Each structure stands twice: as structure tokens, then as C-alpha cells.
CHARMM internal coordinates of N, CA and C (Angstrom, degrees):
IC EDIT
DIST 1 N 1 CA 1.4407
DIST 1 CA 1 C 1.4218
ANGL 1 N 1 CA 1 C 116.53
DIST 1 C 2 N 1.3671
ANGL 1 CA 1 C 2 N 121.22
DIHE 1 N 1 CA 1 C 2 N 142.08
DIST 2 N 2 CA 1.4801
ANGL 1 C 2 N 2 CA 122.36
DIHE 1 CA 1 C 2 N 2 CA 176.05
DIST 2 CA 2 C 1.5046
ANGL 2 N 2 CA 2 C 107.20
DIHE 1 C 2 N 2 CA 2 C -117.91
DIST 2 C 3 N 1.2673
ANGL 2 CA 2 C 3 N 109.11
DIHE 2 N 2 CA 2 C 3 N 148.44
DIST 3 N 3 CA 1.5381
ANGL 2 C 3 N 3 CA 116.31
DIHE 2 CA 2 C 3 N 3 CA 179.48
DIST 3 CA 3 C 1.5177
ANGL 3 N 3 CA 3 C 109.95
DIHE 2 C 3 N 3 CA 3 C -79.45
DIST 3 C 4 N 1.3230
ANGL 3 CA 3 C 4 N 115.41
DIHE 3 N 3 CA 3 C 4 N -26.48
DIST 4 N 4 CA 1.5440
ANGL 3 C 4 N 4 CA 116.25
DIHE 3 CA 3 C 4 N 4 CA 177.65
DIST 4 CA 4 C 1.4701
ANGL 4 N 4 CA 4 C 108.36
DIHE 3 C 4 N 4 CA 4 C -123.19
DIST 4 C 5 N 1.3366
ANGL 4 CA 4 C 5 N 125.29
DIHE 4 N 4 CA 4 C 5 N 175.82
DIST 5 N 5 CA 1.4039
ANGL 4 C 5 N 5 CA 138.74
DIHE 4 CA 4 C 5 N 5 CA -177.20
DIST 5 CA 5 C 1.5802
ANGL 5 N 5 CA 5 C 99.39
DIHE 4 C 5 N 5 CA 5 C -65.21
DIST 5 C 6 N 1.3387
ANGL 5 CA 5 C 6 N 110.79
DIHE 5 N 5 CA 5 C 6 N 138.59
DIST 6 N 6 CA 1.5176
ANGL 5 C 6 N 6 CA 116.24
DIHE 5 CA 5 C 6 N 6 CA 171.51
DIST 6 CA 6 C 1.5292
ANGL 6 N 6 CA 6 C 108.99
DIHE 5 C 6 N 6 CA 6 C -114.06
DIST 6 C 7 N 1.2739
ANGL 6 CA 6 C 7 N 118.50
DIHE 6 N 6 CA 6 C 7 N 144.81
DIST 7 N 7 CA 1.3560
ANGL 6 C 7 N 7 CA 125.32
DIHE 6 CA 6 C 7 N 7 CA -178.87
DIST 7 CA 7 C 1.5321
ANGL 7 N 7 CA 7 C 111.64
DIHE 6 C 7 N 7 CA 7 C -100.19
DIST 7 C 8 N 1.3874
ANGL 7 CA 7 C 8 N 115.84
DIHE 7 N 7 CA 7 C 8 N -22.42
DIST 8 N 8 CA 1.4551
ANGL 7 C 8 N 8 CA 120.84
DIHE 7 CA 7 C 8 N 8 CA -173.97
DIST 8 CA 8 C 1.4981
ANGL 8 N 8 CA 8 C 108.53
DIHE 7 C 8 N 8 CA 8 C -135.21
DIST 8 C 9 N 1.3200
ANGL 8 CA 8 C 9 N 118.86
DIHE 8 N 8 CA 8 C 9 N 155.18
DIST 9 N 9 CA 1.5068
ANGL 8 C 9 N 9 CA 121.51
DIHE 8 CA 8 C 9 N 9 CA 175.60
DIST 9 CA 9 C 1.5870
ANGL 9 N 9 CA 9 C 100.75
DIHE 8 C 9 N 9 CA 9 C -141.11
DIST 9 C 10 N 1.3499
ANGL 9 CA 9 C 10 N 108.90
DIHE 9 N 9 CA 9 C 10 N 134.90
DIST 10 N 10 CA 1.4503
ANGL 9 C 10 N 10 CA 123.13
DIHE 9 CA 9 C 10 N 10 CA 173.79
DIST 10 CA 10 C 1.4123
ANGL 10 N 10 CA 10 C 106.29
DIHE 9 C 10 N 10 CA 10 C -125.01
DIST 10 C 11 N 1.4384
ANGL 10 CA 10 C 11 N 113.73
DIHE 10 N 10 CA 10 C 11 N 128.01
DIST 11 N 11 CA 1.4199
ANGL 10 C 11 N 11 CA 119.66
DIHE 10 CA 10 C 11 N 11 CA 177.99
DIST 11 CA 11 C 1.5153
ANGL 11 N 11 CA 11 C 110.45
DIHE 10 C 11 N 11 CA 11 C -135.70
DIST 11 C 12 N 1.2548
ANGL 11 CA 11 C 12 N 113.39
DIHE 11 N 11 CA 11 C 12 N 130.00
DIST 12 N 12 CA 1.4807
ANGL 11 C 12 N 12 CA 116.59
DIHE 11 CA 11 C 12 N 12 CA -176.17
DIST 12 CA 12 C 1.5396
ANGL 12 N 12 CA 12 C 112.31
DIHE 11 C 12 N 12 CA 12 C -127.82
DIST 12 C 13 N 1.2892
ANGL 12 CA 12 C 13 N 114.32
DIHE 12 N 12 CA 12 C 13 N 131.22
DIST 13 N 13 CA 1.4780
ANGL 12 C 13 N 13 CA 116.37
DIHE 12 CA 12 C 13 N 13 CA -178.02
DIST 13 CA 13 C 1.5440
ANGL 13 N 13 CA 13 C 109.59
DIHE 12 C 13 N 13 CA 13 C -162.97
DIST 13 C 14 N 1.2812
ANGL 13 CA 13 C 14 N 121.14
DIHE 13 N 13 CA 13 C 14 N 148.34
DIST 14 N 14 CA 1.3401
ANGL 13 C 14 N 14 CA 125.15
DIHE 13 CA 13 C 14 N 14 CA 178.67
DIST 14 CA 14 C 1.5881
ANGL 14 N 14 CA 14 C 112.05
DIHE 13 C 14 N 14 CA 14 C -64.49
DIST 14 C 15 N 1.3100
ANGL 14 CA 14 C 15 N 113.94
DIHE 14 N 14 CA 14 C 15 N -25.29
DIST 15 N 15 CA 1.4582
ANGL 14 C 15 N 15 CA 119.45
DIHE 14 CA 14 C 15 N 15 CA 171.90
DIST 15 CA 15 C 1.5141
ANGL 15 N 15 CA 15 C 117.59
DIHE 14 C 15 N 15 CA 15 C -71.80
DIST 15 C 16 N 1.2756
ANGL 15 CA 15 C 16 N 121.45
DIHE 15 N 15 CA 15 C 16 N -11.27
DIST 16 N 16 CA 1.3878
ANGL 15 C 16 N 16 CA 123.47
DIHE 15 CA 15 C 16 N 16 CA -176.55
DIST 16 CA 16 C 1.5848
ANGL 16 N 16 CA 16 C 108.80
DIHE 15 C 16 N 16 CA 16 C -86.99
DIST 16 C 17 N 1.2654
ANGL 16 CA 16 C 17 N 118.96
DIHE 16 N 16 CA 16 C 17 N 130.13
DIST 17 N 17 CA 1.4474
ANGL 16 C 17 N 17 CA 123.53
DIHE 16 CA 16 C 17 N 17 CA -179.78
DIST 17 CA 17 C 1.5152
ANGL 17 N 17 CA 17 C 111.03
DIHE 16 C 17 N 17 CA 17 C -106.28
DIST 17 C 18 N 1.2959
ANGL 17 CA 17 C 18 N 121.78
DIHE 17 N 17 CA 17 C 18 N 127.75
DIST 18 N 18 CA 1.4690
ANGL 17 C 18 N 18 CA 128.71
DIHE 17 CA 17 C 18 N 18 CA 179.56
DIST 18 CA 18 C 1.5376
ANGL 18 N 18 CA 18 C 108.35
DIHE 17 C 18 N 18 CA 18 C -62.45
DIST 18 C 19 N 1.2746
ANGL 18 CA 18 C 19 N 112.67
DIHE 18 N 18 CA 18 C 19 N 125.88
DIST 19 N 19 CA 1.5634
ANGL 18 C 19 N 19 CA 121.64
DIHE 18 CA 18 C 19 N 19 CA 178.52
DIST 19 CA 19 C 1.4843
ANGL 19 N 19 CA 19 C 109.27
DIHE 18 C 19 N 19 CA 19 C 95.84
DIST 19 C 20 N 1.4009
ANGL 19 CA 19 C 20 N 119.37
DIHE 19 N 19 CA 19 C 20 N -12.64
DIST 20 N 20 CA 1.4621
ANGL 19 C 20 N 20 CA 119.30
DIHE 19 CA 19 C 20 N 20 CA 174.35
DIST 20 CA 20 C 1.4268
ANGL 20 N 20 CA 20 C 114.44
DIHE 19 C 20 N 20 CA 20 C -77.67
DIST 20 C 21 N 1.3253
ANGL 20 CA 20 C 21 N 117.50
DIHE 20 N 20 CA 20 C 21 N 141.68
DIST 21 N 21 CA 1.5124
ANGL 20 C 21 N 21 CA 122.24
DIHE 20 CA 20 C 21 N 21 CA 179.85
DIST 21 CA 21 C 1.5426
ANGL 21 N 21 CA 21 C 107.96
DIHE 20 C 21 N 21 CA 21 C -89.51
DIST 21 C 22 N 1.3502
ANGL 21 CA 21 C 22 N 114.28
DIHE 21 N 21 CA 21 C 22 N 138.34
DIST 22 N 22 CA 1.4172
ANGL 21 C 22 N 22 CA 124.37
DIHE 21 CA 21 C 22 N 22 CA -179.74
DIST 22 CA 22 C 1.5701
ANGL 22 N 22 CA 22 C 111.59
DIHE 21 C 22 N 22 CA 22 C -129.31
DIST 22 C 23 N 1.2819
ANGL 22 CA 22 C 23 N 116.61
DIHE 22 N 22 CA 22 C 23 N 143.71
DIST 23 N 23 CA 1.4442
ANGL 22 C 23 N 23 CA 120.79
DIHE 22 CA 22 C 23 N 23 CA 176.62
DIST 23 CA 23 C 1.5040
ANGL 23 N 23 CA 23 C 110.29
DIHE 22 C 23 N 23 CA 23 C -95.90
DIST 23 C 24 N 1.3833
ANGL 23 CA 23 C 24 N 116.88
DIHE 23 N 23 CA 23 C 24 N 134.61
DIST 24 N 24 CA 1.4827
ANGL 23 C 24 N 24 CA 121.78
DIHE 23 CA 23 C 24 N 24 CA -177.87
DIST 24 CA 24 C 1.5158
ANGL 24 N 24 CA 24 C 109.92
DIHE 23 C 24 N 24 CA 24 C -106.87
DIST 24 C 25 N 1.2899
ANGL 24 CA 24 C 25 N 116.08
DIHE 24 N 24 CA 24 C 25 N 128.26
DIST 25 N 25 CA 1.4484
ANGL 24 C 25 N 25 CA 121.01
DIHE 24 CA 24 C 25 N 25 CA 177.66
DIST 25 CA 25 C 1.5358
ANGL 25 N 25 CA 25 C 109.63
DIHE 24 C 25 N 25 CA 25 C -123.75
DIST 25 C 26 N 1.3279
ANGL 25 CA 25 C 26 N 110.61
DIHE 25 N 25 CA 25 C 26 N 153.08
DIST 26 N 26 CA 1.5569
ANGL 25 C 26 N 26 CA 113.48
DIHE 25 CA 25 C 26 N 26 CA 174.14
DIST 26 CA 26 C 1.5360
ANGL 26 N 26 CA 26 C 104.64
DIHE 25 C 26 N 26 CA 26 C -124.96
DIST 26 C 27 N 1.3665
ANGL 26 CA 26 C 27 N 112.81
DIHE 26 N 26 CA 26 C 27 N 154.30
DIST 27 N 27 CA 1.4578
ANGL 26 C 27 N 27 CA 118.47
DIHE 26 CA 26 C 27 N 27 CA -179.18
DIST 27 CA 27 C 1.4912
ANGL 27 N 27 CA 27 C 106.75
DIHE 26 C 27 N 27 CA 27 C 94.02
DIST 27 C 28 N 1.3195
ANGL 27 CA 27 C 28 N 118.72
DIHE 27 N 27 CA 27 C 28 N -158.07
DIST 28 N 28 CA 1.5038
ANGL 27 C 28 N 28 CA 123.43
DIHE 27 CA 27 C 28 N 28 CA 178.11
DIST 28 CA 28 C 1.4660
ANGL 28 N 28 CA 28 C 107.65
DIHE 27 C 28 N 28 CA 28 C 81.05
DIST 28 C 29 N 1.3424
ANGL 28 CA 28 C 29 N 113.80
DIHE 28 N 28 CA 28 C 29 N -162.13
DIST 29 N 29 CA 1.4747
ANGL 28 C 29 N 29 CA 120.93
DIHE 28 CA 28 C 29 N 29 CA -178.55
DIST 29 CA 29 C 1.4629
ANGL 29 N 29 CA 29 C 107.64
DIHE 28 C 29 N 29 CA 29 C -138.72
DIST 29 C 30 N 1.4074
ANGL 29 CA 29 C 30 N 115.63
DIHE 29 N 29 CA 29 C 30 N 148.30
DIST 30 N 30 CA 1.4038
ANGL 29 C 30 N 30 CA 121.17
DIHE 29 CA 29 C 30 N 30 CA 177.33
DIST 30 CA 30 C 1.5249
ANGL 30 N 30 CA 30 C 109.19
DIHE 29 C 30 N 30 CA 30 C -140.63
DIST 30 C 31 N 1.3481
ANGL 30 CA 30 C 31 N 117.49
DIHE 30 N 30 CA 30 C 31 N 153.55
DIST 31 N 31 CA 1.3912
ANGL 30 C 31 N 31 CA 122.70
DIHE 30 CA 30 C 31 N 31 CA 172.91
DIST 31 CA 31 C 1.4672
ANGL 31 N 31 CA 31 C 107.15
DIHE 30 C 31 N 31 CA 31 C -138.62
DIST 31 C 32 N 1.3941
ANGL 31 CA 31 C 32 N 117.53
DIHE 31 N 31 CA 31 C 32 N 118.99
DIST 32 N 32 CA 1.4461
ANGL 31 C 32 N 32 CA 125.39
DIHE 31 CA 31 C 32 N 32 CA -174.30
DIST 32 CA 32 C 1.3749
ANGL 32 N 32 CA 32 C 112.19
DIHE 31 C 32 N 32 CA 32 C -121.20
DIST 32 C 33 N 1.3672
ANGL 32 CA 32 C 33 N 123.06
DIHE 32 N 32 CA 32 C 33 N 132.32
DIST 33 N 33 CA 1.4043
ANGL 32 C 33 N 33 CA 125.83
DIHE 32 CA 32 C 33 N 33 CA 169.88
DIST 33 CA 33 C 1.5503
ANGL 33 N 33 CA 33 C 108.63
DIHE 32 C 33 N 33 CA 33 C -134.56
DIST 33 C 34 N 1.3339
ANGL 33 CA 33 C 34 N 109.02
DIHE 33 N 33 CA 33 C 34 N 126.67
DIST 34 N 34 CA 1.5677
ANGL 33 C 34 N 34 CA 114.76
DIHE 33 CA 33 C 34 N 34 CA 176.56
DIST 34 CA 34 C 1.4896
ANGL 34 N 34 CA 34 C 108.81
DIHE 33 C 34 N 34 CA 34 C 54.61
DIST 34 C 35 N 1.3380
ANGL 34 CA 34 C 35 N 121.63
DIHE 34 N 34 CA 34 C 35 N 39.78
DIST 35 N 35 CA 1.4503
ANGL 34 C 35 N 35 CA 122.08
DIHE 34 CA 34 C 35 N 35 CA 169.54
DIST 35 CA 35 C 1.6479
ANGL 35 N 35 CA 35 C 109.37
DIHE 34 C 35 N 35 CA 35 C 86.22
DIST 35 C 36 N 1.1945
ANGL 35 CA 35 C 36 N 119.67
DIHE 35 N 35 CA 35 C 36 N -10.83
DIST 36 N 36 CA 1.4713
ANGL 35 C 36 N 36 CA 125.81
DIHE 35 CA 35 C 36 N 36 CA -177.41
DIST 36 CA 36 C 1.5594
ANGL 36 N 36 CA 36 C 107.14
DIHE 35 C 36 N 36 CA 36 C -108.82
DIST 36 C 37 N 1.3232
ANGL 36 CA 36 C 37 N 114.40
DIHE 36 N 36 CA 36 C 37 N 130.93
DIST 37 N 37 CA 1.4365
ANGL 36 C 37 N 37 CA 114.60
DIHE 36 CA 36 C 37 N 37 CA -170.05
DIST 37 CA 37 C 1.5072
ANGL 37 N 37 CA 37 C 110.05
DIHE 36 C 37 N 37 CA 37 C -148.44
DIST 37 C 38 N 1.3881
ANGL 37 CA 37 C 38 N 111.63
DIHE 37 N 37 CA 37 C 38 N 171.79
DIST 38 N 38 CA 1.4487
ANGL 37 C 38 N 38 CA 120.40
DIHE 37 CA 37 C 38 N 38 CA 177.69
DIST 38 CA 38 C 1.4207
ANGL 38 N 38 CA 38 C 104.27
DIHE 37 C 38 N 38 CA 38 C -145.44
DIST 38 C 39 N 1.3994
ANGL 38 CA 38 C 39 N 117.72
DIHE 38 N 38 CA 38 C 39 N 154.10
DIST 39 N 39 CA 1.4159
ANGL 38 C 39 N 39 CA 118.75
DIHE 38 CA 38 C 39 N 39 CA 176.92
DIST 39 CA 39 C 1.5838
ANGL 39 N 39 CA 39 C 107.99
DIHE 38 C 39 N 39 CA 39 C -159.85
DIST 39 C 40 N 1.3134
ANGL 39 CA 39 C 40 N 113.96
DIHE 39 N 39 CA 39 C 40 N 175.27
DIST 40 N 40 CA 1.4797
ANGL 39 C 40 N 40 CA 125.03
DIHE 39 CA 39 C 40 N 40 CA 177.04
DIST 40 CA 40 C 1.5091
ANGL 40 N 40 CA 40 C 110.38
DIHE 39 C 40 N 40 CA 40 C -126.48
DIST 40 C 41 N 1.2365
ANGL 40 CA 40 C 41 N 112.76
DIHE 40 N 40 CA 40 C 41 N 155.72
DIST 41 N 41 CA 1.4619
ANGL 40 C 41 N 41 CA 120.88
DIHE 40 CA 40 C 41 N 41 CA 179.18
DIST 41 CA 41 C 1.5314
ANGL 41 N 41 CA 41 C 113.38
DIHE 40 C 41 N 41 CA 41 C -94.69
DIST 41 C 42 N 1.3645
ANGL 41 CA 41 C 42 N 109.29
DIHE 41 N 41 CA 41 C 42 N 6.82
DIST 42 N 42 CA 1.5452
ANGL 41 C 42 N 42 CA 114.39
DIHE 41 CA 41 C 42 N 42 CA 174.74
DIST 42 CA 42 C 1.4420
ANGL 42 N 42 CA 42 C 113.37
DIHE 41 C 42 N 42 CA 42 C -51.91
DIST 42 C 43 N 1.2262
ANGL 42 CA 42 C 43 N 124.59
DIHE 42 N 42 CA 42 C 43 N 123.85
DIST 43 N 43 CA 1.5277
ANGL 42 C 43 N 43 CA 124.00
DIHE 42 CA 42 C 43 N 43 CA 179.42
DIST 43 CA 43 C 1.5339
ANGL 43 N 43 CA 43 C 115.04
DIHE 42 C 43 N 43 CA 43 C 79.37
DIST 43 C 44 N 1.3331
ANGL 43 CA 43 C 44 N 119.19
DIHE 43 N 43 CA 43 C 44 N -6.08
DIST 44 N 44 CA 1.4370
ANGL 43 C 44 N 44 CA 120.36
DIHE 43 CA 43 C 44 N 44 CA -178.54
DIST 44 CA 44 C 1.5350
ANGL 44 N 44 CA 44 C 112.30
DIHE 43 C 44 N 44 CA 44 C -78.99
DIST 44 C 45 N 1.2916
ANGL 44 CA 44 C 45 N 115.44
DIHE 44 N 44 CA 44 C 45 N 156.05
DIST 45 N 45 CA 1.4804
ANGL 44 C 45 N 45 CA 121.22
DIHE 44 CA 44 C 45 N 45 CA 176.78
DIST 45 CA 45 C 1.5255
ANGL 45 N 45 CA 45 C 108.46
DIHE 44 C 45 N 45 CA 45 C -116.37
DIST 45 C 46 N 1.2318
ANGL 45 CA 45 C 46 N 120.45
DIHE 45 N 45 CA 45 C 46 N 134.08
DIST 46 N 46 CA 1.4319
ANGL 45 C 46 N 46 CA 130.22
DIHE 45 CA 45 C 46 N 46 CA 178.55
DIST 46 CA 46 C 1.6624
ANGL 46 N 46 CA 46 C 105.65
DIHE 45 C 46 N 46 CA 46 C -70.25
DIST 46 C 47 N 1.3298
ANGL 46 CA 46 C 47 N 119.43
DIHE 46 N 46 CA 46 C 47 N 124.23
DIST 47 N 47 CA 1.4458
ANGL 46 C 47 N 47 CA 120.87
DIHE 46 CA 46 C 47 N 47 CA -179.19
DIST 47 CA 47 C 1.4533
ANGL 47 N 47 CA 47 C 108.89
DIHE 46 C 47 N 47 CA 47 C -106.58
DIST 47 C 48 N 1.2915
ANGL 47 CA 47 C 48 N 122.41
DIHE 47 N 47 CA 47 C 48 N -17.58
DIST 48 N 48 CA 1.4613
ANGL 47 C 48 N 48 CA 121.82
DIHE 47 CA 47 C 48 N 48 CA 171.24
DIST 48 CA 48 C 1.5724
ANGL 48 N 48 CA 48 C 106.30
DIHE 47 C 48 N 48 CA 48 C 145.25
DIST 48 C 49 N 1.3204
ANGL 48 CA 48 C 49 N 113.20
DIHE 48 N 48 CA 48 C 49 N -167.73
DIST 49 N 49 CA 1.5639
ANGL 48 C 49 N 49 CA 119.03
DIHE 48 CA 48 C 49 N 49 CA -179.84
DIST 49 CA 49 C 1.5077
ANGL 49 N 49 CA 49 C 109.32
DIHE 48 C 49 N 49 CA 49 C -119.97
DIST 49 C 50 N 1.3339
ANGL 49 CA 49 C 50 N 114.61
DIHE 49 N 49 CA 49 C 50 N 152.94
DIST 50 N 50 CA 1.5410
ANGL 49 C 50 N 50 CA 118.14
DIHE 49 CA 49 C 50 N 50 CA -178.22
DIST 50 CA 50 C 1.6311
ANGL 50 N 50 CA 50 C 100.43
DIHE 49 C 50 N 50 CA 50 C -139.31
DIST 50 C 51 N 1.3259
ANGL 50 CA 50 C 51 N 109.55
DIHE 50 N 50 CA 50 C 51 N 151.05
DIST 51 N 51 CA 1.4151
ANGL 50 C 51 N 51 CA 118.29
DIHE 50 CA 50 C 51 N 51 CA 170.64
DIST 51 CA 51 C 1.4598
ANGL 51 N 51 CA 51 C 113.01
DIHE 50 C 51 N 51 CA 51 C -103.05
DIST 51 C 52 N 1.4141
ANGL 51 CA 51 C 52 N 120.22
DIHE 51 N 51 CA 51 C 52 N 120.41
DIST 52 N 52 CA 1.4138
ANGL 51 C 52 N 52 CA 123.85
DIHE 51 CA 51 C 52 N 52 CA 179.19
DIST 52 CA 52 C 1.4516
ANGL 52 N 52 CA 52 C 116.49
DIHE 51 C 52 N 52 CA 52 C -48.67
DIST 52 C 53 N 1.3346
ANGL 52 CA 52 C 53 N 120.25
DIHE 52 N 52 CA 52 C 53 N 129.54
DIST 53 N 53 CA 1.3377
ANGL 52 C 53 N 53 CA 121.25
DIHE 52 CA 52 C 53 N 53 CA -179.55
DIST 53 CA 53 C 1.6271
ANGL 53 N 53 CA 53 C 115.89
DIHE 52 C 53 N 53 CA 53 C 99.51
DIST 53 C 54 N 1.3264
ANGL 53 CA 53 C 54 N 114.47
DIHE 53 N 53 CA 53 C 54 N -21.99
DIST 54 N 54 CA 1.4154
ANGL 53 C 54 N 54 CA 123.65
DIHE 53 CA 53 C 54 N 54 CA 178.21
DIST 54 CA 54 C 1.4913
ANGL 54 N 54 CA 54 C 111.40
DIHE 53 C 54 N 54 CA 54 C -81.84
DIST 54 C 55 N 1.2952
ANGL 54 CA 54 C 55 N 119.27
DIHE 54 N 54 CA 54 C 55 N 147.72
DIST 55 N 55 CA 1.5166
ANGL 54 C 55 N 55 CA 123.94
DIHE 54 CA 54 C 55 N 55 CA 173.64
DIST 55 CA 55 C 1.5881
ANGL 55 N 55 CA 55 C 106.00
DIHE 54 C 55 N 55 CA 55 C -126.17
DIST 55 C 56 N 1.2913
ANGL 55 CA 55 C 56 N 111.64
DIHE 55 N 55 CA 55 C 56 N 130.51
DIST 56 N 56 CA 1.5138
ANGL 55 C 56 N 56 CA 114.66
DIHE 55 CA 55 C 56 N 56 CA 175.64
DIST 56 CA 56 C 1.4914
ANGL 56 N 56 CA 56 C 105.51
DIHE 55 C 56 N 56 CA 56 C -122.33
DIST 56 C 57 N 1.2445
ANGL 56 CA 56 C 57 N 119.88
DIHE 56 N 56 CA 56 C 57 N 114.66
DIST 57 N 57 CA 1.5196
ANGL 56 C 57 N 57 CA 125.62
DIHE 56 CA 56 C 57 N 57 CA 174.83
DIST 57 CA 57 C 1.4108
ANGL 57 N 57 CA 57 C 114.59
DIHE 56 C 57 N 57 CA 57 C -67.84
DIST 57 C 58 N 1.3634
ANGL 57 CA 57 C 58 N 116.22
DIHE 57 N 57 CA 57 C 58 N 128.98
DIST 58 N 58 CA 1.4261
ANGL 57 C 58 N 58 CA 123.99
DIHE 57 CA 57 C 58 N 58 CA 174.02
DIST 58 CA 58 C 1.5381
ANGL 58 N 58 CA 58 C 114.31
DIHE 57 C 58 N 58 CA 58 C -118.30
DIST 58 C 59 N 1.2340
ANGL 58 CA 58 C 59 N 121.00
DIHE 58 N 58 CA 58 C 59 N 167.42
DIST 59 N 59 CA 1.4126
ANGL 58 C 59 N 59 CA 120.11
DIHE 58 CA 58 C 59 N 59 CA -176.02
DIST 59 CA 59 C 1.4841
ANGL 59 N 59 CA 59 C 113.52
DIHE 58 C 59 N 59 CA 59 C -105.18
DIST 59 C 60 N 1.3907
ANGL 59 CA 59 C 60 N 115.85
DIHE 59 N 59 CA 59 C 60 N 23.48
DIST 60 N 60 CA 1.4841
ANGL 59 C 60 N 60 CA 119.32
DIHE 59 CA 59 C 60 N 60 CA -178.65
DIST 60 CA 60 C 1.4721
ANGL 60 N 60 CA 60 C 116.30
DIHE 59 C 60 N 60 CA 60 C 97.52
DIST 60 C 61 N 1.3333
ANGL 60 CA 60 C 61 N 123.21
DIHE 60 N 60 CA 60 C 61 N 175.51
DIST 61 N 61 CA 1.5466
ANGL 60 C 61 N 61 CA 122.45
DIHE 60 CA 60 C 61 N 61 CA -174.03
DIST 61 CA 61 C 1.4690
ANGL 61 N 61 CA 61 C 110.40
DIHE 60 C 61 N 61 CA 61 C -59.28
DIST 61 C 62 N 1.2538
ANGL 61 CA 61 C 62 N 112.04
DIHE 61 N 61 CA 61 C 62 N 136.21
DIST 62 N 62 CA 1.5199
ANGL 61 C 62 N 62 CA 121.01
DIHE 61 CA 61 C 62 N 62 CA -173.79
DIST 62 CA 62 C 1.5157
ANGL 62 N 62 CA 62 C 119.48
DIHE 61 C 62 N 62 CA 62 C 76.43
DIST 62 C 63 N 1.3600
ANGL 62 CA 62 C 63 N 113.02
DIHE 62 N 62 CA 62 C 63 N 5.44
DIST 63 N 63 CA 1.5378
ANGL 62 C 63 N 63 CA 120.47
DIHE 62 CA 62 C 63 N 63 CA -173.62
DIST 63 CA 63 C 1.4438
ANGL 63 N 63 CA 63 C 117.46
DIHE 62 C 63 N 63 CA 63 C 67.33
DIST 63 C 64 N 1.2715
ANGL 63 CA 63 C 64 N 117.74
DIHE 63 N 63 CA 63 C 64 N 25.81
DIST 64 N 64 CA 1.4577
ANGL 63 C 64 N 64 CA 125.48
DIHE 63 CA 63 C 64 N 64 CA 176.91
DIST 64 CA 64 C 1.4013
ANGL 64 N 64 CA 64 C 114.68
DIHE 63 C 64 N 64 CA 64 C -82.51
END
COOR INIT
IC SEED 1 N 1 CA 1 C
IC BUILD
């Protein structure tokens, strides 16, 4: 969770495969213990999809 708007997201994991497409959600719930977790998408909002290994430059919150 961030206290302010975020313009970029970086996620790294051995479970991520380069070239694979992933869906990004915000909200919902998560419970994490020692790096292992589970969660639900209840209340989450789909933000879009990304391809692992790709970088898309943005101009900050609101595209400015």
C-alpha cells in the first residue's frame, strides 16, 4: 500500500517469466508471512495488463 499515488510499479520474483503477460490489480486483501502470502480480489480494481520485462515510460500521475 502506498500513501501517495504511484506512477510506476516494479515487481521482482523468481515466479515471474519474461515475456509472460500479467494482470495488475489494486485494492483487495492480502496476508503475507515470511514472504509467502495469499490474498483475494474482493474489492480490487483491475488496472491493466503488463508484459514481464517490458518498460513503458509514463509522465507521472495523470500522465503529466
